[in-house]
C-alpha positions in Angstrom: 0.4 -0.3 0.3 1.2 3.4 -0.6 2.1 5.7 2.0 -0.2 8.0 3.5 -3.2 6.0 1.2 -5.1 5.9 4.0 -5.1 9.6 4.8 -5.2 10.6 1.0 -8.9 8.6 1.1 -10.3 9.8 4.3 -9.4 13.7 3.3 -11.4 13.0 -0.2 -14.5 11.6 1.6 -14.2 14.3 4.3 -13.9 17.0 2.0 -15.9 16.2 -1.4 -17.9 13.2 0.0 -20.0 12.8 -3.3 -16.6 11.6 -5.5 -16.0 9.1 -3.1 -17.2 6.2 -5.1 -19.6 2.3 -3.7 -16.4 0.5 -2.9 -13.9 3.3 -1.9 -16.9 4.0 0.7 -16.9 0.4 1.8 -12.8 0.6 1.8 -12.3 3.2 4.1 -14.7 1.5 5.7 -13.2 -1.0 6.5 -9.8 0.9 7.5 -11.5 0.8 10.9 -11.4 -2.6 11.4 -8.9 -4.5 9.0 -5.4 -2.2 10.3 -2.3 -2.3 8.0 -3.9 -3.7 5.1 -5.5 -2.8 1.4 -8.7 -3.7 2.4 -9.8 -2.2 -1.7 -9.8 -5.5 -3.0 -12.0 -7.2 -0.1 -14.3 -4.4 -0.7 -14.8 -5.3 -4.1 -15.0 -9.0 -3.4 -18.1 -7.2 -0.9 -19.5 -5.7 -3.5 -19.6 -8.6 -5.9 -21.1 -11.2 -3.8 -23.6 -9.0 -2.8 -24.4 -7.0 -5.7 -24.2 -3.3 -3.6 -24.1 -2.0 -0.6 -27.3 -2.4 0.4 -26.7 -6.5 0.0 -23.5 -6.1 2.0 -25.2 -4.3 4.7 -28.2 -6.4 5.1 -26.3 -10.4 4.9 -25.5 -12.3 8.3 -22.5 -12.2 9.5 -21.6 -15.8 8.5 -22.4 -15.1 5.2 -19.9 -11.7 4.7 -17.4 -14.3 6.2 -16.6 -16.4 3.9 -15.8 -13.3 1.2 -11.1 -13.7 1.6 -10.0 -11.4 3.9 -13.2 -10.7 6.1 -13.0 -12.2 9.8 -15.2 -12.5 11.9 -14.9 -8.9 13.9 -15.0 -7.0 10.3 -18.3 -9.4 9.7 -20.0 -8.5 12.9 -19.1 -4.9 12.1 -20.4 -5.0 9.1 -23.9 -6.5 10.2 -24.1 -4.1 13.0 -24.2 -1.3 10.8 -27.1 -2.4 8.6 -28.9 -3.3 11.9 -28.4 0.4 12.6 -28.9 2.1 9.6 -32.0 0.2 9.3 -33.1 0.9 12.3 -32.7 4.9 11.5 -34.1 4.7 8.6 -37.6 2.4 9.5 -38.5 4.7 12.6 -36.5 6.4 14.2 -37.6 10.0 11.6 -41.4 9.2 12.5 -40.3 9.8 16.3 -38.5 13.4 15.8 -40.2 16.4 18.1 -41.8 18.9 15.9 -41.9 22.5 15.3 -45.8 24.0 14.1 -46.6 25.7 16.9 -46.4 27.0 19.7 -47.9 25.1 22.5 -45.7 22.0 20.6 -42.1 23.8 21.4 -43.2 24.8 24.6 -44.0 21.6 25.7 -40.8 20.4 24.8 -39.8 23.2 26.3 -41.3 22.2 29.4 -40.0 18.9 29.2 -36.4 19.4 28.8 -36.4 22.1 31.7 -38.3 21.0 34.1 -37.0 20.9 37.4 -33.8 21.7 36.4 -32.1 23.8 38.8 -29.2 25.2 37.4 -29.2 27.5 34.5 -29.1 25.1 30.8 -29.2 26.6 27.3 -30.5 25.0 24.4 -30.8 25.7 20.8 -32.6 23.3 18.2 -32.0 23.2 14.4 -35.5 22.5 12.9 -36.0 21.2 9.5 -38.2 23.0 6.6 -41.0 20.3 8.4 -40.5 21.6 11.5 -39.3 18.4 12.4 -36.1 18.9 14.9 -32.8 18.4 13.3 -30.7 18.9 15.9 -30.1 19.8 19.4 -27.7 21.1 21.4 -27.4 21.6 24.9 -25.1 23.9 27.7 -25.3 22.7 31.1 -23.6 25.1 34.4 -24.2 28.7 32.2 -23.5 31.2 34.3 -26.6 32.1 36.4 -26.6 35.7 35.8 -26.6 35.6 31.5 -27.0 33.3 29.2 -23.8 32.3 27.6 -23.8 32.2 23.8 -20.8 31.2 22.2 -20.6 33.5 18.5 -18.0 30.2 17.3 -19.7 28.1 18.0 -22.8 28.8 16.9 -21.2 28.8 13.5 -20.1 26.7 13.4 -23.1 24.3 14.1 -25.2 26.4 11.6 -22.9 25.4 8.8 -22.1 21.9 9.5 -26.2 21.3 10.5 -27.4 23.7 7.5 -31.0 24.2 9.6 -33.9 25.9 8.0 -34.4 27.7 11.1 -33.5 28.1 15.1 -34.9 28.4 18.4 -33.2 29.1 21.1 -34.6 28.1 24.8 -32.2 28.6 28.4 -34.1 28.7 32.2 -34.1 31.0 34.7 -33.8 29.1 38.2 -34.9 32.2 39.8 -38.4 31.5 38.7 -38.4 35.5 36.8 -39.8 35.4 33.6 -38.8 38.3 32.0 -35.7 38.9 30.0 -32.4 40.8 31.2 -30.4 42.9 29.3 -27.9 39.7 28.7 -30.6 37.6 27.8 -31.3 40.2 25.2 -28.0 40.4 24.0 -27.6 36.8 23.7 -31.1 36.7 21.6 -29.3 39.5 19.4 -26.3 37.9 18.6 -28.0 34.3 18.2 -30.4 35.7 15.4 -27.4 37.4 13.7 -25.7 34.7 12.9 -28.9 33.0 11.9 -29.0 35.8 9.2 -25.8 35.4 8.0 -26.5 31.7 7.6 -29.4 32.4 6.2 -31.8 30.6 8.3 -34.9 31.9 10.1 -34.5 32.5 14.2 -38.0 32.1 15.3 -38.0 32.4 18.9 -36.1 32.3 22.2 -37.9 30.9 25.1 -36.9 31.7 28.8 -38.4 28.9 30.6 -39.3 29.2 34.7 -41.2 27.0 37.1 -44.1 30.1 37.2 -44.4 30.3 33.2 -42.3 30.4 30.1 -41.9 34.4 28.0 -41.2 34.1 24.6 -39.1 37.0 22.9 -41.7 36.2 19.6 -45.0 36.0 21.2 -44.3 39.3 22.4 -42.7 40.9 19.7 -39.6 41.8 21.5 -37.9 39.3 18.7 -38.8 42.0 16.6 -37.7 45.1 18.3 -34.3 43.2 18.4 -34.0 42.0 14.9 -35.4 45.1 13.4 -38.1 43.0 11.4 -41.3 42.6 11.3 -43.9 40.2 12.8 -45.1 37.6 10.7 
């Protein structure tokens, strides 16, 4: 094997995945269970024997093990990935929360924050259908303000590429009124969203005495200069 081949293959995969063929994807995957060996021939044999990637990941370990170069652990690894993929494909998407109304959003926020005694900040990334794509939770934030790391929020938006974002945090004191620091944090997230063409739907403050919505109160529009839709 040429020196640096695996590193070059990984770099190409994560830089431009659409240029990587099925047998190259399988070759790279096999790096993680077959050490110090050319996995290209093994990938070709697997695809030749099982026709395509679906066939490879649907095959039982015993049958996978009949391919030269595929040991017991490798066969189990490929079978496990197939099981994980089928589980994700068949049911998980339907179980994701959907943010189609404020009441639905508030129910999720209450479930996430109820009984939590320390300040916590959460960022919900939503798809165009209102389904939750990604949730980022930051615990043990400063008690007197919401800690928003602009660079990290930018990183999340660049990677997830959501249609919209909702910000939520709690006030353990029970006072649902937004502070000046809350306004700054919300305005900063809204600014970053605009940079990435992402809609900032709301910023919600949860307390044991109720919740405050920047959108419903009109405060989000005042901070961003937008008209309420």
